[in-house]
C-alpha positions as CSV (number, residue, x, y, z in Angstrom):
1,M,-62.9,39.4,61.7
2,A,-59.6,40.2,63.3
3,M,-56.5,38.3,62.0
4,P,-53.8,37.5,64.6
5,D,-51.5,40.3,63.4
6,I,-54.2,43.0,63.7
7,H,-53.1,46.6,64.4
8,Q,-54.5,50.1,63.9
9,G,-54.9,51.5,60.4
10,Y,-56.9,54.1,58.5
11,G,-60.6,53.3,59.0
12,F,-60.5,49.5,59.2
13,P,-57.6,47.9,61.2
14,I,-54.8,46.3,59.3
15,G,-55.4,42.6,59.6
16,G,-59.1,43.0,59.2
17,V,-61.4,40.9,57.1
18,V,-65.0,42.0,56.3
19,A,-67.6,40.3,54.1
20,T,-70.7,42.1,52.8
21,R,-73.7,40.6,51.1
22,L,-74.0,40.8,47.3
23,P,-75.2,42.5,45.2
24,N,-75.9,45.7,47.2
25,G,-73.8,45.2,50.3
26,A,-71.3,48.0,51.1
27,I,-67.8,48.2,49.6
28,S,-65.3,50.4,51.4
29,P,-62.0,51.8,50.2
30,G,-60.8,51.9,53.8
31,G,-61.5,48.2,54.1
32,V,-59.0,47.6,51.3
33,G,-56.4,50.1,52.2
34,Y,-54.0,52.4,50.4
35,D,-51.5,49.9,49.1
36,I,-54.0,47.9,46.9
37,N,-52.8,44.4,46.2
38,C,-49.6,44.8,48.2
39,G,-48.3,41.2,48.3
40,V,-45.4,38.8,48.5
41,R,-43.9,36.3,46.1
42,V,-41.3,33.6,46.6
43,M,-38.7,32.6,44.0
44,A,-36.5,29.5,44.2
45,R,-34.4,27.2,42.1
46,S,-31.9,24.5,43.0
47,W,-29.4,26.5,45.0
48,T,-28.3,25.8,48.5
49,C,-27.9,28.6,51.0
50,R,-24.1,28.3,50.8
51,T,-24.1,28.7,47.0
52,S,-26.4,31.7,46.5
53,C,-26.3,33.7,49.7
54,R,-22.6,33.8,49.9
55,T,-22.3,34.8,46.3
56,W,-25.0,37.5,46.7
57,T,-23.4,39.2,49.7
58,G,-20.0,39.0,48.2
59,S,-20.7,40.4,44.7
60,R,-20.6,44.2,44.4
61,T,-21.7,43.9,40.8
62,R,-24.9,42.1,41.6
63,S,-25.7,44.3,44.6
64,T,-25.3,47.3,42.4
65,N,-27.7,45.9,39.8
66,F,-30.3,45.2,42.4
67,S,-30.0,48.4,44.5
68,P,-32.1,50.7,42.3
69,A,-35.1,48.5,43.2
70,V,-34.7,49.5,46.8
71,S,-35.1,53.2,46.2
72,A,-38.7,54.5,46.0
73,S,-37.5,57.3,43.7
74,R,-35.8,55.3,41.0
75,A,-37.7,53.1,38.6
76,I,-35.9,50.1,37.1
77,C,-38.6,50.1,34.4
78,T,-39.7,53.5,33.4
79,S,-43.1,53.2,31.7
80,T,-44.6,55.3,29.0
81,R,-48.2,56.3,29.4
82,Q,-49.1,53.6,27.0
83,S,-47.3,50.8,28.8
84,S,-48.7,52.1,32.1
85,T,-52.2,51.8,30.8
86,G,-51.4,48.3,29.6
87,S,-50.3,47.3,33.1
88,L,-53.5,48.7,34.5
89,H,-55.6,46.6,32.2
90,D,-53.6,43.4,31.8
91,G,-51.3,43.1,34.9
92,S,-48.9,40.2,34.6
93,R,-50.0,39.6,31.0
94,W,-48.7,43.0,30.1
95,A,-45.4,42.0,31.7
96,L,-45.4,38.8,29.7
97,R,-45.9,40.7,26.4
98,E,-43.1,43.1,27.3
99,G,-40.6,40.4,28.0
100,F,-40.6,40.7,31.8
101,A,-42.3,37.4,32.6
102,R,-42.3,33.7,31.8
103,P,-45.6,31.9,31.1
104,E,-45.2,29.9,34.3
105,D,-45.0,33.1,36.2
106,V,-48.4,34.1,35.1
107,A,-49.8,30.6,35.8
108,H,-48.5,30.7,39.4
109,T,-49.9,34.1,40.1
110,E,-53.4,34.5,41.7
111,E,-56.1,35.2,39.0
112,G,-53.4,34.7,36.4
113,G,-52.0,38.1,37.4
114,C,-55.0,40.0,35.9
115,M,-58.3,41.0,37.5
116,A,-61.2,41.1,35.1
117,G,-63.3,44.2,35.0
118,A,-60.4,46.7,35.3
119,D,-61.2,50.0,33.6
120,P,-58.3,52.5,33.3
121,D,-60.9,55.2,32.6
122,K,-62.0,55.0,36.3
123,V,-58.4,55.8,37.4
124,S,-57.7,59.5,37.8
125,R,-55.0,61.2,35.7
126,N,-53.1,62.0,38.9
127,A,-53.0,58.3,39.9
128,K,-51.8,57.3,36.4
129,E,-49.1,60.0,36.5
130,R,-47.9,58.8,39.9
131,G,-47.7,55.2,38.6
132,A,-46.1,56.0,35.3
133,T,-42.5,55.9,36.5
134,Q,-42.9,53.4,39.4
135,V,-43.2,50.1,37.7
136,G,-40.3,48.0,39.0
137,T,-39.9,49.8,42.3
138,L,-40.3,48.5,45.9
139,G,-41.2,51.5,48.1
140,S,-40.0,51.7,51.6
141,A,-40.5,50.5,55.2
142,T,-41.6,46.9,55.3
143,I,-41.7,46.7,51.5
144,S,-38.5,44.8,50.7
145,P,-36.7,41.9,49.0
146,K,-35.1,39.2,51.1
147,I,-32.9,36.2,50.6
148,D,-34.0,33.5,53.0
149,V,-33.0,29.9,53.7
150,I,-35.5,27.1,54.4
151,T,-34.8,25.7,57.8
152,K,-37.7,23.4,58.5
153,V,-40.5,21.6,56.5
154,F,-43.7,20.9,58.4
155,D,-45.7,19.4,55.5
156,A,-43.7,17.3,53.1
157,K,-46.5,17.0,50.6
158,A,-47.0,20.7,50.3
159,A,-43.3,21.4,50.2
160,D,-42.9,18.9,47.3
161,A,-45.7,20.5,45.4
162,L,-44.1,23.9,45.8
163,G,-40.6,22.6,44.9
164,L,-39.1,23.6,48.3
165,R,-36.7,21.8,50.6
166,V,-34.6,22.3,53.7
167,N,-31.4,24.4,53.2
168,Q,-32.7,25.8,49.9
169,A,-32.2,29.5,49.3
170,V,-35.2,31.5,48.2
171,V,-35.9,35.1,47.3
172,Q,-38.9,36.8,48.8
173,V,-40.2,40.1,47.3
174,H,-42.8,42.2,49.1
175,C,-44.3,45.2,47.3
176,G,-47.6,46.7,46.0
177,S,-49.2,49.3,43.8
178,R,-47.1,52.2,44.9
179,G,-48.3,55.7,44.4
180,L,-50.9,54.7,41.9
181,G,-52.8,52.5,44.4
182,H,-52.4,55.1,47.1
183,Q,-54.0,57.7,44.8
184,V,-56.8,55.4,43.8
185,A,-57.7,55.0,47.5
186,T,-57.4,58.7,48.2
187,D,-59.6,59.6,45.3
188,Y,-62.4,57.2,46.1
189,I,-62.3,57.8,49.9
190,E,-63.0,61.4,49.1
191,L,-65.8,60.5,46.6
192,F,-67.3,58.0,49.1
193,Q,-67.5,60.7,51.8
194,R,-70.3,62.3,49.8
195,A,-71.8,59.0,48.7
196,S,-72.1,57.5,52.2
197,N,-74.4,60.3,53.3
198,R,-76.5,60.1,50.1
199,Y,-77.1,56.3,50.6
200,G,-78.0,56.8,54.2
201,Y,-75.1,55.1,56.0
202,Q,-74.8,56.1,59.7
203,L,-71.1,55.6,60.4
204,P,-69.2,56.0,63.7
205,D,-66.1,57.3,61.9
206,R,-65.7,59.1,58.6
207,Q,-62.8,56.8,57.7
208,L,-65.3,54.0,57.2
209,V,-67.0,55.6,54.2
210,C,-68.7,53.2,51.9
211,A,-71.2,52.8,49.1
212,P,-73.4,49.9,47.9
213,L,-71.4,47.6,45.6
214,D,-73.9,47.8,42.8
215,S,-74.1,51.7,43.0
216,P,-72.3,53.8,40.3
217,E,-69.7,54.8,42.9
218,G,-69.2,51.2,44.1
219,Q,-68.8,49.9,40.5
220,S,-66.3,52.7,39.7
221,Y,-64.2,52.0,42.7
222,L,-64.2,48.3,42.0
223,A,-63.0,48.9,38.4
224,A,-60.3,51.3,39.6
225,M,-59.2,48.9,42.4
226,N,-58.9,46.1,39.8
227,C,-56.6,48.4,37.8
228,A,-54.4,49.0,40.9
229,A,-54.3,45.3,41.6
230,N,-53.2,44.6,38.0
231,Y,-50.6,47.4,38.3
232,A,-49.2,45.7,41.5
233,W,-48.9,42.4,39.8
234,A,-47.0,44.0,36.9
235,N,-44.8,45.8,39.3
236,R,-43.9,42.6,41.2
237,Q,-43.3,40.9,37.9
238,V,-40.9,43.5,36.6
239,L,-39.0,43.2,39.9
240,T,-38.9,39.5,39.5
241,H,-37.3,39.9,36.1
242,H,-34.6,42.1,37.4
243,I,-33.9,39.9,40.4
244,R,-33.3,37.1,37.9
245,E,-30.9,39.4,36.0
246,A,-29.1,40.2,39.3
247,F,-28.6,36.5,40.1
248,E,-27.5,35.8,36.6
249,T,-24.8,38.4,36.9
250,G,-23.3,36.7,39.9
251,L,-24.1,33.0,39.6
252,G,-23.7,33.0,35.8
253,R,-20.1,33.8,36.3
254,Q,-19.7,30.7,38.5
255,G,-20.7,28.3,35.7
256,A,-24.4,28.1,36.4
257,Q,-26.4,26.8,33.4
258,P,-28.5,29.3,31.5
259,G,-32.1,29.4,32.7
260,S,-31.1,28.1,36.2
261,F,-32.1,31.4,37.9
262,P,-35.1,31.8,40.1
263,D,-38.5,30.3,39.3
264,L,-41.6,31.9,40.7
265,R,-42.9,29.3,43.1
266,C,-45.8,31.0,44.8
267,S,-47.4,34.4,45.1
268,A,-49.9,35.9,47.6
269,Q,-51.5,39.3,47.9
270,H,-53.3,41.2,50.6
271,G,-55.2,44.5,50.5
272,E,-58.1,43.9,48.2
273,G,-61.9,43.7,48.3
274,R,-62.9,41.5,45.5
275,D,-63.5,37.8,46.2
276,A,-67.2,36.9,45.7
277,Y,-68.1,33.3,46.5
278,R,-70.8,31.2,47.9
279,R,-70.5,30.1,51.5
280,R,-72.5,27.1,52.6
281,Q,-74.3,27.4,49.2
282,E,-76.4,30.2,50.6
283,I,-74.9,33.7,50.5
284,R,-72.6,35.4,48.0
285,V,-70.3,38.0,49.6
286,C,-67.7,40.6,48.7
287,V,-64.7,40.0,50.9
288,H,-62.5,42.9,52.0
289,R,-59.0,42.0,53.1
290,K,-56.8,44.7,54.5
291,G,-53.4,43.4,55.4
292,A,-54.9,39.9,55.2
293,T,-54.1,37.1,52.7
294,R,-56.3,34.9,50.5
295,A,-56.2,31.3,51.8
296,F,-58.4,29.2,49.5
297,G,-58.5,25.5,50.3
298,P,-57.7,22.5,48.2
299,G,-59.7,22.0,45.1
300,H,-60.8,25.6,44.8
301,P,-61.0,26.6,41.1
302,D,-59.2,29.9,41.7
303,V,-56.1,28.2,43.1
304,P,-53.3,27.9,40.5
305,A,-53.6,24.5,38.8
306,D,-50.2,23.3,40.0
307,Y,-51.2,23.9,43.6
308,R,-54.9,23.0,43.6
309,E,-54.4,19.7,45.3
310,I,-52.7,21.3,48.4
311,G,-54.5,24.7,48.5
312,Q,-53.7,28.3,47.9
313,P,-50.1,29.2,48.8
314,V,-50.1,31.7,51.7
315,L,-46.9,33.7,52.3
316,V,-46.5,35.3,55.8
317,P,-43.4,37.5,56.0
318,G,-42.0,37.8,59.5
319,S,-40.8,40.9,61.2
320,M,-37.2,41.9,60.6
321,G,-34.9,39.3,62.0
322,T,-37.6,36.6,62.5
323,A,-38.7,33.7,60.4
324,S,-41.2,33.9,57.5
325,Y,-43.7,31.2,56.7
326,I,-45.0,29.5,53.6
327,L,-48.4,28.0,54.3
328,V,-51.3,26.7,52.3
329,G,-55.1,27.3,52.6
330,T,-57.3,24.7,54.2
331,V,-61.0,23.7,54.0
332,A,-61.4,25.3,57.4
333,S,-60.3,28.7,56.2
334,M,-63.2,28.6,53.7
335,T,-65.8,28.0,56.5
336,Q,-64.3,30.1,59.3
337,T,-62.5,33.2,57.7
338,F,-64.0,33.6,54.2
339,G,-60.9,32.0,52.8
340,S,-58.5,34.4,54.6
341,C,-55.3,34.2,56.7
342,C,-53.1,36.6,58.6
343,H,-50.6,38.6,56.5
344,G,-47.6,38.9,58.8
345,A,-46.2,40.9,61.7
346,G,-48.2,43.5,63.6
347,R,-46.7,46.6,65.2
348,V,-46.1,47.0,68.9
349,L,-45.1,50.6,68.8
350,S,-45.7,53.4,66.2
351,R,-42.9,54.1,63.8
352,A,-42.2,57.4,65.4
353,E,-41.8,55.8,68.8
354,A,-39.6,53.0,67.4
355,K,-37.2,55.7,66.0
356,R,-37.0,57.3,69.4
357,Q,-36.0,54.1,71.1
358,V,-33.7,52.5,68.5
359,R,-30.7,53.7,66.5
360,G,-30.5,52.3,63.0
361,E,-26.7,51.8,63.1
362,T,-27.0,49.8,66.3
363,L,-29.7,47.7,65.0
364,R,-27.8,46.9,61.8
365,G,-24.8,45.8,63.9
366,E,-26.9,43.5,66.0
367,L,-28.5,42.0,62.9
368,N,-25.0,41.5,61.3
369,Q,-23.8,39.7,64.5
370,S,-26.8,37.3,64.2
371,G,-25.9,36.5,60.5
372,I,-28.4,38.8,58.9
373,V,-27.0,41.2,56.3
374,I,-29.2,44.2,55.6
375,R,-29.3,47.2,53.3
376,A,-31.5,50.2,54.0
377,G,-32.2,53.5,52.3
378,S,-31.8,55.2,55.7
379,M,-30.9,54.3,59.3
380,A,-34.1,56.1,60.5
381,G,-36.2,53.8,58.2
382,L,-34.3,50.8,59.5
383,A,-35.1,51.7,63.1
384,E,-38.8,52.0,62.3
385,E,-39.0,48.2,61.7
386,A,-36.9,47.0,64.6
387,P,-37.8,43.4,65.5
388,K,-38.7,44.2,69.1
389,H,-41.3,46.7,68.0
390,T,-43.1,44.2,65.7
391,K,-44.7,40.9,66.7
392,M,-45.4,37.7,64.8
393,L,-48.3,35.6,66.1
394,I,-48.0,32.8,63.6
395,A,-48.7,30.2,66.4
396,W,-52.4,31.0,66.0
397,W,-52.5,29.3,62.5
398,P,-54.0,27.0,61.4
399,W,-57.6,28.0,62.0
400,S,-58.7,24.4,61.8
401,R,-56.7,23.7,65.0
402,R,-57.0,26.8,67.0
403,R,-59.3,29.8,66.6
404,A,-58.4,33.3,67.6
């Protein structure tokens, strides 16, 4: 299936959803992607846009506290090998033990922030070393933190359940499994290139390498992928902790009450191949989502308990300078898209072509004039994500009203 934001990627397109039959249907690292469990979370409290955004942009102290998270080369939380292994196995629960999470954070995260079946022994030493110093870092390009303001509510019941309202400021964080997840994908794509031939797959492209899910290679990849997913949840949770500290530095000085800093309201991930569920009570499938988001409907047991009545929160970040959306899964998504939704903006031009056509300094000035304050590691990196070179097709949601 192609989600509305589909665009070219390695092997499978980004914005692609593939379901294979259990127990011996194929699993493909290219169908999951390199940034395993890259995802978004939204934090909010009781601030208005005027209170928090003005304070954020005006405070050098708080900006300085937050800036290390923007750099791909500087970790806010430098892990030892032991703590890195703990994050691979326990995800958000590791962060809770280490003091980087609140119990409600874990409760509001998909799967409680921890995938069962994770086996750190299936993750290569190279991958672990790449991840050892990156817990608490964002990465680059579209991976970013944002301060947004809610301008419109379309579904009052869902907004009430999520604790959101018009003119409320929220913080949106978008990041994934960093170098560890990339290395897991690299390692297993190489392994699967040999396995695909051995299991007799006839593939039109070597980037589509795969193996049966119940094969030794398939089970090893699944265990390593679960580790990378857990690492990504731990990474986002550590960032959440430091975002709270950054707000406390600024808003605390203005008389805010202790504990009044951002609550995690909802979380959504994309880039995994792990959901197995019964569709029409007939077939169990393994769902690959590459740049697509889980969108389970109301009443599904895997939806966090606080949101089970409205459905899985689905976070769709817009392209730079455009709106983002907070949605919820529907019954229709379970029957039409294997419980999946689009992830966000698709590319119109390659990053290289965007840099040839746009100057980062000019783009920053244009965004400032429209009221958008932006910080970037480089002007070249800023140009890559220029709004006119990415496209949001959110009008195609919900699937229950209009199918792509």
